[in-house]
C-alpha positions as CSV (number, residue, x, y, z in Angstrom):
1,X,0.8,-58.8,150.8
2,X,-0.6,-57.6,154.2
3,X,-2.8,-54.7,155.3
4,X,-2.8,-53.2,158.7
5,X,-5.7,-51.1,160.1
6,X,-4.4,-47.7,161.4
7,X,-7.5,-45.9,162.5
8,X,-11.1,-44.8,162.0
9,X,-12.4,-41.4,160.9
10,X,-16.0,-40.7,162.0
11,X,-17.8,-37.8,160.4
12,X,-21.5,-37.2,160.9
13,X,-23.8,-34.2,160.5
14,X,-23.6,-32.4,163.9
15,X,-20.6,-34.5,164.9
16,X,-17.0,-33.2,165.0
17,X,-14.9,-35.1,162.6
18,X,-12.8,-37.4,164.8
19,X,-9.9,-39.8,164.2
20,X,-9.8,-42.8,166.5
21,X,-6.6,-44.9,166.5
22,X,-7.3,-48.6,165.7
23,X,-6.1,-50.9,168.3
24,X,-7.0,-54.1,170.1
25,X,-9.1,-53.5,173.2
26,X,-12.5,-52.4,174.4
27,X,-13.8,-49.0,173.5
28,X,-16.7,-48.0,175.8
29,X,-18.7,-45.1,174.5
30,X,-20.6,-43.2,177.3
31,X,-22.7,-40.1,177.4
32,X,-26.3,-39.0,177.9
33,X,-29.1,-40.7,176.1
34,X,-29.6,-39.6,172.5
35,X,-26.0,-38.3,172.2
36,X,-25.2,-40.7,169.3
37,X,-23.5,-43.8,170.8
38,X,-25.6,-46.3,168.8
39,X,-25.1,-44.1,165.7
40,X,-21.3,-44.7,165.9
41,X,-21.8,-48.5,166.2
42,X,-24.2,-48.4,163.2
43,X,-21.7,-46.5,161.1
44,X,-18.9,-49.0,161.9
45,X,-21.2,-51.9,161.0
46,X,-22.1,-50.3,157.7
47,X,-18.4,-49.8,156.9
48,X,-17.7,-53.5,157.3
49,X,-21.0,-55.1,156.2
50,X,-22.6,-52.6,153.8
51,X,-26.4,-52.6,153.1
52,X,-28.9,-49.8,153.1
53,X,-28.4,-47.4,156.0
54,X,-31.4,-45.9,157.8
55,X,-32.7,-42.6,156.4
56,X,-31.4,-40.8,159.5
57,X,-27.9,-42.1,158.9
58,X,-27.6,-41.6,155.1
59,X,-25.0,-38.8,155.5
60,X,-22.9,-40.5,158.2
61,X,-19.4,-41.3,157.1
62,X,-17.1,-43.8,158.7
63,X,-13.7,-44.4,157.0
64,X,-11.1,-47.1,157.8
65,X,-7.5,-46.0,157.3
66,X,-5.2,-48.9,156.5
67,X,-1.5,-49.3,155.5
68,X,-0.7,-51.7,152.7
69,X,2.6,-53.5,153.0
70,X,4.4,-54.8,149.9
71,X,6.2,-58.0,150.5
72,X,9.9,-58.0,149.9
73,X,11.0,-59.4,146.5
74,X,13.5,-62.2,146.6
75,X,17.0,-61.2,145.6
76,X,17.9,-61.5,141.9
77,X,19.1,-65.0,141.0
78,X,22.8,-65.4,140.6
79,X,24.1,-65.1,137.0
80,X,24.0,-68.5,135.3
81,X,21.5,-70.0,137.7
82,X,18.9,-70.5,135.0
83,X,16.6,-72.7,137.1
84,X,16.4,-70.1,139.9
85,X,15.8,-67.3,137.3
86,X,13.0,-69.3,135.7
87,X,11.4,-69.9,139.1
88,X,11.6,-66.2,139.9
89,X,10.1,-65.1,136.5
90,X,7.4,-67.8,136.5
91,X,6.3,-67.2,140.1
92,X,2.7,-67.0,139.1
93,X,1.4,-67.8,142.6
94,X,3.2,-64.7,144.0
95,X,1.9,-62.5,141.1
96,X,-1.6,-63.9,141.6
97,X,-1.4,-63.1,145.3
98,X,-0.5,-59.5,144.5
99,X,-3.2,-59.1,141.8
100,X,-5.9,-60.3,144.2
101,X,-4.6,-58.4,147.1
102,X,-5.7,-55.0,148.4
103,X,-3.1,-52.9,146.5
104,X,-3.2,-55.0,143.4
105,X,-6.9,-54.6,143.1
106,X,-6.7,-50.9,143.7
107,X,-4.1,-50.5,140.9
108,X,-6.4,-52.4,138.5
109,X,-9.3,-50.1,139.0
110,X,-7.1,-47.1,138.5
111,X,-5.5,-48.5,135.3
112,X,-7.3,-48.6,132.0
113,X,-6.1,-52.1,131.2
114,X,-6.3,-54.9,133.7
115,X,-2.8,-56.1,133.1
116,X,-1.3,-59.0,135.1
117,X,0.7,-57.1,137.7
118,X,3.6,-58.7,139.5
119,X,5.4,-57.0,142.5
120,X,7.8,-54.9,140.4
121,X,5.1,-53.8,138.0
122,X,2.9,-53.0,141.0
123,X,5.6,-50.7,142.4
124,X,5.9,-48.9,139.1
125,X,2.1,-48.7,138.5
126,X,1.5,-47.2,141.9
127,X,4.2,-44.5,141.4
128,X,2.8,-43.7,138.0
129,X,-0.7,-43.4,139.3
130,X,0.3,-40.9,142.0
131,X,2.3,-38.9,139.5
132,X,-0.6,-38.9,137.0
133,X,-2.9,-37.6,139.8
134,X,-0.4,-34.7,140.5
135,X,-0.1,-33.8,136.8
136,X,-3.9,-33.9,136.3
137,X,-4.5,-31.5,139.2
138,X,-1.5,-29.2,139.0
139,X,-0.3,-29.4,135.5
140,X,3.2,-30.5,136.5
141,X,5.1,-33.3,138.2
142,X,6.0,-33.5,141.8
143,X,8.2,-30.5,142.6
144,X,9.3,-31.4,146.1
145,X,12.4,-33.2,147.1
146,X,13.0,-36.7,145.9
147,X,13.3,-37.9,149.5
148,X,9.8,-36.6,150.4
149,X,8.4,-38.1,147.2
150,X,9.8,-41.5,148.1
151,X,8.4,-41.3,151.6
152,X,5.0,-40.5,150.3
153,X,5.2,-43.5,148.0
154,X,6.4,-45.8,150.7
155,X,3.8,-44.7,153.2
156,X,0.9,-46.3,151.3
157,X,-2.0,-45.4,153.6
158,X,-5.4,-45.8,152.1
159,X,-8.9,-44.5,153.1
160,X,-11.7,-47.0,152.7
161,X,-15.4,-46.0,152.7
162,X,-18.5,-47.8,151.7
163,X,-21.6,-46.4,150.0
164,X,-24.3,-49.0,150.3
165,X,-22.5,-52.1,149.0
166,X,-19.8,-50.3,146.9
167,X,-16.3,-49.9,148.3
168,X,-14.6,-46.6,147.7
169,X,-10.9,-46.2,148.1
170,X,-8.1,-43.6,147.7
171,X,-4.5,-43.0,148.7
172,X,-4.4,-41.1,152.1
173,X,-1.5,-39.6,154.1
174,X,-1.3,-38.7,157.7
175,X,1.2,-37.8,160.4
176,X,3.2,-40.9,161.4
177,X,6.2,-41.6,163.5
178,X,7.4,-43.9,160.8
179,X,7.4,-41.1,158.2
180,X,8.7,-38.0,159.9
181,X,9.5,-36.2,156.6
182,X,5.8,-36.6,155.4
183,X,4.6,-35.5,158.9
184,X,6.7,-32.4,158.9
185,X,5.5,-31.5,155.4
186,X,1.8,-32.0,156.3
187,X,2.1,-29.9,159.5
188,X,3.9,-27.1,157.7
189,X,1.4,-27.0,154.8
190,X,-1.6,-27.1,157.2
191,X,0.0,-24.2,159.2
192,X,0.3,-22.2,156.0
193,X,-3.3,-22.9,155.0
194,X,-4.4,-21.5,158.3
195,X,-2.4,-18.3,157.9
196,X,-2.7,-17.5,154.1
197,X,-5.3,-17.3,151.4
198,X,-6.4,-20.6,150.0
199,X,-5.1,-19.7,146.5
200,X,-1.6,-19.3,147.9
201,X,-1.0,-23.0,148.6
202,X,-2.1,-24.4,145.2
203,X,1.5,-25.3,144.6
204,X,1.1,-28.2,147.0
205,X,0.5,-31.6,145.2
206,X,-1.4,-32.7,148.3
207,X,-4.6,-31.3,149.6
208,X,-3.8,-31.0,153.3
209,X,-6.4,-30.8,156.1
210,X,-6.7,-31.7,159.8
211,X,-9.0,-33.7,161.9
212,X,-9.6,-33.8,165.7
213,X,-8.3,-36.9,167.5
214,X,-10.1,-38.7,170.2
215,X,-7.3,-37.7,172.7
216,X,-8.2,-34.0,172.1
217,X,-5.3,-33.5,169.7
218,X,-5.1,-32.5,166.0
219,X,-3.9,-34.8,163.2
220,X,-2.8,-33.5,159.8
221,X,-4.1,-35.6,156.9
222,X,-3.8,-35.3,153.1
223,X,-5.0,-36.7,149.8
224,X,-3.4,-36.5,146.3
225,X,-4.8,-33.6,144.3
226,X,-8.5,-33.4,144.9
227,X,-8.6,-36.8,146.5
228,X,-11.0,-38.6,144.2
229,X,-12.3,-42.0,145.4
230,X,-12.1,-45.0,143.1
231,X,-14.8,-47.7,143.1
232,X,-14.1,-51.4,143.7
233,X,-16.9,-53.6,142.2
234,X,-17.2,-57.2,143.2
235,X,-14.3,-57.2,145.6
236,X,-14.8,-57.5,149.3
237,X,-11.9,-55.5,150.6
238,X,-12.7,-56.2,154.3
239,X,-12.8,-60.0,153.8
240,X,-9.7,-59.9,151.6
241,X,-7.9,-58.1,154.5
242,X,-9.2,-60.6,157.0
243,X,-11.5,-58.1,158.7
244,X,-14.7,-59.5,160.3
245,X,-17.4,-57.6,162.1
246,X,-20.1,-59.1,164.3
247,X,-22.9,-56.8,165.4
248,X,-24.5,-58.4,168.4
249,X,-27.3,-55.9,168.4
250,X,-28.7,-57.5,165.2
251,X,-27.6,-61.1,165.7
252,X,-30.4,-62.9,167.7
253,X,-28.9,-66.3,166.8
254,X,-25.2,-67.2,166.2
255,X,-24.0,-67.7,162.7
256,X,-22.1,-70.9,162.0
257,X,-20.4,-69.9,158.7
258,X,-16.9,-69.9,160.2
259,X,-17.5,-73.3,161.9
260,X,-18.9,-74.6,158.6
261,X,-15.8,-73.7,156.7
262,X,-13.6,-75.3,159.4
263,X,-15.6,-78.5,159.2
264,X,-15.5,-78.6,155.4
265,X,-11.7,-78.5,155.7
266,X,-11.8,-81.3,158.3
267,X,-13.9,-83.4,156.0
268,X,-11.5,-82.8,153.1
269,X,-8.7,-84.0,155.4
270,X,-10.7,-87.0,156.6
271,X,-10.4,-85.8,160.3
272,X,-12.8,-86.6,163.1
273,X,-15.1,-83.6,162.8
274,X,-17.6,-84.9,165.4
275,X,-14.9,-84.8,168.1
276,X,-13.8,-81.3,167.0
277,X,-17.4,-80.0,167.1
278,X,-17.8,-81.5,170.6
279,X,-14.7,-79.8,171.8
280,X,-15.9,-76.5,170.3
281,X,-19.2,-76.8,172.2
282,X,-17.3,-77.5,175.4
283,X,-15.1,-74.5,175.0
284,X,-18.1,-72.2,174.2
285,X,-19.8,-73.5,177.4
286,X,-16.7,-72.9,179.4
287,X,-16.4,-69.3,178.2
288,X,-20.1,-68.7,178.8
289,X,-19.8,-69.9,182.4
290,X,-16.7,-67.7,182.9
291,X,-18.8,-64.8,181.9
292,X,-22.1,-65.7,183.7
293,X,-23.1,-67.8,186.7
294,X,-25.4,-70.0,184.6
295,X,-26.3,-73.6,184.0
296,X,-26.9,-73.0,180.3
297,X,-24.5,-74.9,178.0
298,X,-23.8,-74.6,174.3
299,X,-23.2,-77.2,171.5
300,X,-22.9,-77.4,167.8
301,X,-25.5,-79.7,166.0
302,X,-23.6,-81.2,163.1
303,X,-25.7,-82.9,160.4
304,X,-24.7,-86.3,159.0
305,X,-22.7,-86.5,155.7
306,X,-25.8,-87.2,153.8
307,X,-27.7,-84.3,155.3
308,X,-24.7,-82.0,154.7
309,X,-24.7,-83.0,151.0
310,X,-28.5,-82.4,150.9
311,X,-27.9,-78.8,152.0
312,X,-28.7,-79.0,155.7
313,X,-26.8,-76.5,157.7
314,X,-25.2,-76.9,161.1
315,X,-26.5,-74.8,163.9
316,X,-25.8,-73.8,167.5
317,X,-28.1,-74.9,170.3
318,X,-28.4,-74.0,173.9
319,X,-28.6,-76.8,176.6
320,X,-30.2,-76.7,180.0
321,X,-30.7,-79.3,182.8
322,X,-33.6,-81.6,182.4
323,X,-36.5,-81.2,184.8
324,X,-36.0,-83.5,187.8
325,X,-32.6,-84.7,186.6
326,X,-29.9,-82.0,186.7
327,X,-27.3,-84.5,185.5
328,X,-28.8,-84.7,182.0
329,X,-29.5,-81.8,179.6
330,X,-32.0,-81.0,176.9
331,X,-31.7,-78.7,173.9
332,X,-33.6,-75.5,173.6
333,X,-33.7,-72.9,170.8
334,X,-31.8,-69.7,171.3
335,X,-34.9,-67.5,171.5
336,X,-35.8,-69.2,174.8
337,X,-32.8,-67.7,176.5
338,X,-33.0,-64.4,178.3
339,X,-31.7,-61.3,176.7
340,X,-28.6,-61.3,178.8
341,X,-28.0,-65.0,178.3
342,X,-28.4,-64.7,174.5
343,X,-25.9,-61.8,174.3
344,X,-23.3,-63.5,176.4
345,X,-23.8,-66.9,174.7
346,X,-23.1,-65.1,171.3
347,X,-19.9,-63.6,172.8
348,X,-18.8,-67.0,174.2
349,X,-19.4,-68.7,170.8
350,X,-17.4,-66.0,169.0
351,X,-14.5,-66.4,171.4
352,X,-14.5,-70.2,171.3
353,X,-14.8,-70.3,167.5
354,X,-12.0,-67.8,167.1
355,X,-9.7,-69.8,169.4
356,X,-10.2,-73.1,167.5
357,X,-10.4,-71.9,163.9
358,X,-7.2,-71.1,162.0
359,X,-8.3,-67.5,161.2
360,X,-8.1,-66.8,164.9
361,X,-8.7,-63.3,166.1
362,X,-7.2,-61.3,163.3
363,X,-8.9,-58.0,162.8
364,X,-12.1,-59.0,164.4
365,X,-14.6,-56.2,165.5
366,X,-17.5,-56.8,167.9
367,X,-20.3,-54.2,168.3
368,X,-22.4,-54.4,171.5
369,X,-25.1,-52.0,172.8
370,X,-25.3,-51.8,176.6
371,X,-23.7,-55.2,177.5
372,X,-24.8,-54.6,181.1
373,X,-28.4,-54.9,180.1
374,X,-30.3,-57.6,182.0
375,X,-27.5,-58.3,184.5
376,X,-27.8,-57.8,188.3
377,X,-24.9,-56.1,190.1
378,X,-22.9,-59.2,191.0
379,X,-23.3,-60.7,187.5
380,X,-22.4,-57.4,185.9
381,X,-19.0,-57.3,187.6
382,X,-18.2,-60.8,186.5
383,X,-19.5,-60.5,182.9
384,X,-18.0,-57.1,182.1
385,X,-14.7,-58.1,183.6
386,X,-14.7,-61.1,181.3
387,X,-15.5,-58.8,178.4
388,X,-12.7,-56.4,179.2
389,X,-10.2,-59.4,179.4
390,X,-11.6,-60.8,176.1
391,X,-9.8,-58.3,173.9
392,X,-6.5,-58.1,175.7
393,X,-3.7,-59.0,173.2
394,X,-6.2,-60.9,171.0
395,X,-6.3,-58.7,167.9
396,X,-10.0,-58.0,168.6
397,X,-11.6,-54.5,168.9
398,X,-14.8,-54.3,170.9
399,X,-17.0,-51.2,170.6
400,X,-19.8,-50.9,173.0
401,X,-22.2,-48.2,174.2
402,X,-22.7,-48.3,177.9
403,X,-23.9,-46.7,181.1
404,X,-22.2,-49.1,183.4
405,X,-19.9,-47.8,186.1
406,X,-18.3,-51.2,186.4
407,X,-17.2,-51.3,182.8
408,X,-16.0,-47.7,182.7
409,X,-13.9,-48.1,185.9
410,X,-12.0,-51.1,184.5
411,X,-8.5,-50.1,183.6
412,X,-8.5,-52.5,180.7
413,X,-11.3,-50.5,179.0
414,X,-10.8,-47.3,177.0
415,X,-13.7,-45.0,178.0
416,X,-14.7,-42.5,175.2
417,X,-16.9,-39.7,176.3
418,X,-19.5,-38.3,173.9
419,X,-20.9,-34.9,174.8
420,X,-22.1,-31.8,173.2
421,X,-20.1,-28.6,172.9
422,X,-21.2,-25.2,171.7
423,X,-19.7,-23.7,168.5
424,X,-19.5,-19.9,168.6
425,X,-21.0,-18.0,165.7
426,X,-24.3,-16.7,164.5
427,X,-26.2,-18.7,165.4
428,X,-24.6,-20.6,168.1
429,X,-24.7,-24.3,167.4
430,X,-24.1,-27.6,169.1
431,X,-21.5,-30.2,167.9
432,X,-21.0,-33.7,169.3
433,X,-17.5,-34.6,170.3
434,X,-15.7,-37.8,171.2
435,X,-12.8,-37.7,173.7
436,X,-10.7,-40.4,175.2
437,X,-10.4,-40.7,178.9
438,X,-6.8,-41.9,179.2
439,X,-4.5,-42.7,182.1
440,X,-3.7,-39.0,182.6
441,X,-7.3,-38.0,182.8
442,X,-8.1,-40.9,185.2
443,X,-5.2,-39.7,187.4
444,X,-6.5,-36.2,187.3
445,X,-10.0,-37.3,188.3
446,X,-8.5,-39.3,191.2
447,X,-6.6,-36.2,192.4
448,X,-10.0,-34.4,192.5
449,X,-11.5,-37.1,194.6
450,X,-13.6,-38.3,191.6
451,X,-13.8,-41.5,189.5
452,X,-14.6,-42.3,185.9
453,X,-18.1,-43.3,187.0
454,X,-18.7,-39.8,188.4
455,X,-18.7,-38.5,184.8
456,X,-21.9,-40.6,184.2
457,X,-23.8,-38.4,186.6
458,X,-25.0,-35.2,184.9
459,X,-23.8,-32.7,187.5
460,X,-24.9,-29.1,186.9
461,X,-22.0,-27.8,188.9
462,X,-18.9,-28.6,191.0
463,X,-18.2,-26.6,194.1
464,X,-14.4,-26.4,194.8
465,X,-13.6,-25.8,198.5
466,X,-10.4,-25.5,200.4
467,X,-10.4,-28.8,202.2
468,X,-12.3,-31.6,204.1
469,X,-13.4,-29.2,206.9
470,X,-15.2,-27.0,204.4
471,X,-16.8,-30.1,202.8
472,X,-18.1,-31.4,206.1
473,X,-19.6,-28.1,207.3
474,X,-21.2,-27.3,204.0
475,X,-22.6,-30.8,203.6
476,X,-24.2,-30.7,207.1
477,X,-25.6,-27.2,206.8
478,X,-26.6,-26.9,203.1
479,X,-25.8,-30.4,201.6
480,X,-29.5,-31.2,200.9
481,X,-30.0,-27.9,199.0
482,X,-26.8,-28.4,197.0
483,X,-27.9,-31.9,196.1
484,X,-31.3,-30.5,194.9
485,X,-29.3,-28.1,192.7
486,X,-27.2,-31.2,191.5
487,X,-24.0,-29.6,192.7
488,X,-21.1,-31.8,194.0
489,X,-18.5,-30.5,196.5
490,X,-14.9,-31.2,195.7
491,X,-12.2,-30.4,198.3
492,X,-8.9,-29.3,196.7
493,X,-6.6,-29.7,199.7
494,X,-5.7,-26.0,200.3
495,X,-6.6,-22.7,198.7
496,X,-3.2,-22.4,197.2
497,X,-4.1,-25.3,194.8
498,X,-7.1,-23.3,193.4
499,X,-5.2,-21.6,190.4
500,X,-4.0,-25.0,189.2
501,X,-7.5,-26.4,189.2
502,X,-8.2,-24.4,186.0
503,X,-6.0,-27.0,184.3
504,X,-8.4,-29.8,185.2
505,X,-9.3,-30.9,181.7
506,X,-11.6,-33.6,182.9
507,X,-14.0,-31.1,184.4
508,X,-14.0,-28.9,181.3
509,X,-13.8,-31.5,178.6
510,X,-15.9,-34.4,180.0
511,X,-18.7,-32.4,181.7
512,X,-20.9,-29.4,181.0
513,X,-20.9,-28.4,184.6
514,X,-20.2,-24.9,186.0
515,X,-17.2,-24.7,188.4
516,X,-17.7,-22.7,191.5
517,X,-14.8,-21.8,193.8
518,X,-15.4,-20.9,197.4
519,X,-12.7,-19.4,199.6
520,X,-12.8,-18.2,203.2
521,X,-12.1,-14.5,204.0
522,X,-13.5,-13.0,200.8
523,X,-16.5,-10.7,200.4
524,X,-19.7,-12.8,200.2
525,X,-21.3,-10.1,198.0
526,X,-20.0,-8.2,195.0
527,X,-17.7,-10.9,193.6
528,X,-20.2,-12.0,191.0
529,X,-20.7,-8.5,189.7
530,X,-17.0,-7.8,189.5
531,X,-16.3,-11.1,187.6
532,X,-19.3,-10.5,185.3
533,X,-17.8,-7.2,184.2
534,X,-14.3,-8.5,183.9
535,X,-15.1,-11.4,181.6
536,X,-16.6,-8.9,179.1
537,X,-13.0,-8.2,178.3
538,X,-11.9,-11.8,177.8
539,X,-10.0,-10.8,174.7
540,X,-8.0,-8.3,176.7
541,X,-6.5,-10.0,179.8
542,X,-4.9,-6.8,181.1
543,X,-8.2,-4.8,181.1
544,X,-10.1,-7.8,182.5
545,X,-7.7,-7.9,185.5
546,X,-8.0,-4.2,186.1
547,X,-11.8,-4.4,186.1
548,X,-11.8,-7.4,188.4
549,X,-9.4,-5.8,190.8
550,X,-11.3,-2.5,191.0
551,X,-14.7,-4.0,191.0
552,X,-14.7,-5.3,194.6
553,X,-12.8,-4.5,197.8
554,X,-10.4,-7.4,198.0
555,X,-9.1,-8.2,201.5
556,X,-5.3,-8.1,202.0
557,X,-5.0,-11.9,202.3
558,X,-3.6,-14.9,200.3
559,X,-7.1,-16.0,199.3
560,X,-7.6,-12.8,197.3
561,X,-4.5,-13.5,195.3
562,X,-5.4,-17.2,194.6
563,X,-9.0,-16.4,193.6
564,X,-7.8,-13.7,191.1
565,X,-5.2,-16.1,189.7
566,X,-7.9,-18.7,189.2
567,X,-10.2,-16.4,187.4
568,X,-7.5,-14.8,185.2
569,X,-6.1,-18.2,184.2
570,X,-9.6,-19.2,183.0
571,X,-9.4,-16.2,180.5
572,X,-5.8,-16.9,179.5
573,X,-6.4,-20.6,178.8
574,X,-9.1,-19.8,176.3
575,X,-11.6,-22.2,174.9
576,X,-14.4,-20.4,176.7
577,X,-13.4,-21.6,180.2
578,X,-14.1,-18.2,181.7
579,X,-17.8,-18.7,180.9
580,X,-17.8,-21.8,183.1
581,X,-16.2,-20.5,186.3
582,X,-17.8,-18.5,189.2
583,X,-16.1,-17.0,192.3
584,X,-17.8,-17.4,195.7
585,X,-16.7,-16.1,199.1
586,X,-17.6,-16.2,202.8
587,X,-16.5,-13.3,204.9
588,X,-15.2,-15.1,207.9
589,X,-11.5,-16.1,207.9
590,X,-12.2,-19.8,208.4
591,X,-15.4,-21.8,207.9
592,X,-15.3,-23.2,211.4
593,X,-16.0,-19.7,212.7
594,X,-19.6,-20.2,211.6
595,X,-20.0,-23.0,214.2
596,X,-20.6,-22.6,218.0
597,X,-17.3,-21.5,219.5
598,X,-17.8,-23.4,222.7
599,X,-17.6,-26.7,220.8
600,X,-13.9,-26.1,220.3
601,X,-13.0,-23.9,223.2
602,X,-15.6,-24.2,226.1
603,X,-14.3,-21.1,227.9
604,X,-14.2,-18.8,224.9
605,X,-16.6,-15.9,224.6
606,X,-16.5,-15.6,220.8
607,X,-14.5,-16.3,217.8
608,X,-13.4,-12.7,217.6
609,X,-12.1,-13.0,221.2
610,X,-10.1,-16.0,220.3
611,X,-8.7,-14.2,217.2
612,X,-7.6,-11.4,219.5
613,X,-6.0,-13.8,222.0
614,X,-4.1,-15.4,219.1
615,X,-2.8,-12.1,217.8
616,X,-1.6,-11.1,221.3
617,X,0.2,-14.4,221.9
618,X,2.0,-14.1,218.5
619,X,3.1,-10.6,219.4
620,X,4.6,-11.8,222.7
621,X,6.1,-15.2,221.7
622,X,7.6,-16.3,218.4
623,X,6.8,-19.9,219.4
624,X,3.1,-19.3,219.0
625,X,1.8,-21.1,215.9
626,X,1.0,-18.9,213.0
627,X,-2.0,-21.0,212.0
628,X,-5.1,-20.2,214.0
629,X,-6.4,-23.7,214.2
630,X,-3.0,-25.1,215.2
631,X,-2.9,-22.6,218.0
632,X,-6.4,-23.6,219.1
633,X,-5.3,-27.2,219.2
634,X,-2.3,-26.4,221.3
635,X,-3.7,-23.7,223.7
636,X,-7.3,-25.0,224.0
637,X,-7.0,-28.7,223.1
638,X,-9.5,-28.2,220.3
639,X,-10.1,-31.0,217.8
640,X,-11.2,-30.6,214.3
641,X,-12.0,-34.1,213.1
642,X,-15.0,-35.0,211.0
643,X,-17.1,-36.1,214.0
644,X,-16.5,-32.9,215.9
645,X,-17.4,-30.7,212.9
646,X,-20.6,-32.7,212.3
647,X,-21.7,-32.4,215.9
648,X,-21.0,-28.7,215.9
649,X,-22.9,-28.2,212.7
650,X,-25.9,-30.2,214.0
651,X,-26.1,-27.9,217.0
652,X,-26.8,-24.9,214.8
653,X,-30.3,-23.6,215.1
654,X,-30.1,-21.7,211.8
655,X,-28.2,-21.5,208.5
656,X,-25.8,-18.5,208.4
657,X,-26.7,-15.7,206.0
658,X,-23.5,-16.2,204.1
659,X,-24.5,-19.7,203.3
660,X,-28.0,-18.9,202.2
661,X,-26.6,-16.1,200.0
662,X,-24.1,-18.8,198.6
663,X,-27.1,-21.0,197.6
664,X,-28.9,-18.1,196.0
665,X,-25.8,-17.2,194.0
666,X,-25.2,-20.8,192.8
667,X,-28.8,-21.2,191.8
668,X,-28.8,-17.9,189.9
669,X,-25.5,-18.7,188.1
670,X,-26.8,-22.1,187.0
671,X,-30.1,-20.7,185.6
672,X,-28.2,-18.0,183.7
673,X,-25.6,-20.4,182.3
674,X,-28.2,-22.9,181.2
675,X,-30.5,-20.2,179.7
676,X,-27.6,-19.1,177.5
677,X,-27.1,-22.6,176.1
678,X,-29.3,-23.3,173.1
679,X,-31.5,-26.3,173.5
């Protein structure tokens, strides 16, 4: 009998119910202080370890979804083989295994009599229990197809919760690739419940709902009937399934229980347990020094036989070089280690123990709060890299709350952003969400010139500009002011890419920032008023476009079309994106035309004169480049590299009016946006 963890469901007051797939690896929760990262770790710890939660966490719910696997029964004995038949019937060990197992114990608490259940009886008891639940809630038996009914029975997912020290358990169903019939049924039933009155779906033997997923999806789930939980008394489900949880936040000293059980087994076998303990200490020391550059060592202090019989417990000790003789060591208690050394010594001990004890890494969960705490930059890179590697292919799940750019940028780590979103309604409320930053999101960030660590900075706004030239000029002329407003410039490699930028999920889903778009050749004034009027009609895209088009005099250029596409896509994509985008313009056709013209063409009178020359040359010769800057490079040997643009910007004795108006508009938009968000 085996049980496989499938996922976690986290549901707290003020927190959007979220399903997180269970897998080996390192989950790194990040977000602003007070967002609830430690609260998630505490809920996971309570699920595994029980106890009395804090008063502030009494309503927090963390469920573990597992799948129970029934072992295959041996084939029936051949007729006449009485010995084989007797062995099959009298296979008490197998029946005992089932009775003590997860599914067997569950069936016992749902049955009035605690009968001895073997595998075949277990199959029948489980089917009868589900059918009884259906009859009790709906007054009839399962009315769907036999095929679907069999799929539901075979799925055998269970939801496990804990209230204080009592385990609660119930059958649970969710979308699964392995059970497409069940998935299709759940999705269809959930769709009907969204479209019809609640009373119209009472024919369903399953109560179907949906929960958000950490990858910003939606997962259909269900329970039988009203989904009553059953209580398990005196049975540690987590331990029975081989699940262990170590909370390093509340473990100042290492526990030696697992080592003690291994030594007891060695004593029973008459093995050399002293040599084994020495080897374990050496492995723990090796792991610690892989994580940190330290002279600290670790060893297990094993009492003598007599002391063990007298009840003395073994313990872990730290070792450091003796004063004046670095070749010898002395023992020190764990509390003498620094905070960082203590945390990483506990991790090293856990890893060494798991590698040398038969139980290995099966279903082990580690909880760590800010593993980077107490480490300098060089040590942080080494230690967090070791931590990320620790869970690779080992069966261990590591959950940590962090503010470390080093950990979040490691490709072996799964960053999970925690942030607040607004729920529309009366009144408007906040809800905390959890969203996975996967490979697609990382790639999107890279295309925007950002990294995962940029999401740690609480930017108030991002200013999308056409390219590197715009970024350089704006940084030189108003970069200080933009930094004071906490606005970051992002070049998008051409105005034609602006409409697609509205699809940048990372900017909308992982930040609260406003998105400003600045294009050349657009009116510097009036755009904001036109857009403000247009988004009043967010529910009517056709009217919004008309209001936007008529609200300002749009120049007949490509930039006008791209800006309108960007704004209208924000309305069409929904989810309130239109409330987070703001259009900006500068009246000149190219941002370089705000710089001294002689820097690029020493003999030129003005930029207007150069534009006139370009137009005339194009009228005379088809070989004249269409692009203005390409023509300047060819006709006047102008260069537009970063150094030239910076030098030209530094020669300016004033900031152009269009740029000061730009700053005023950005500041006003930020104040208005933040004033509308409830605190």
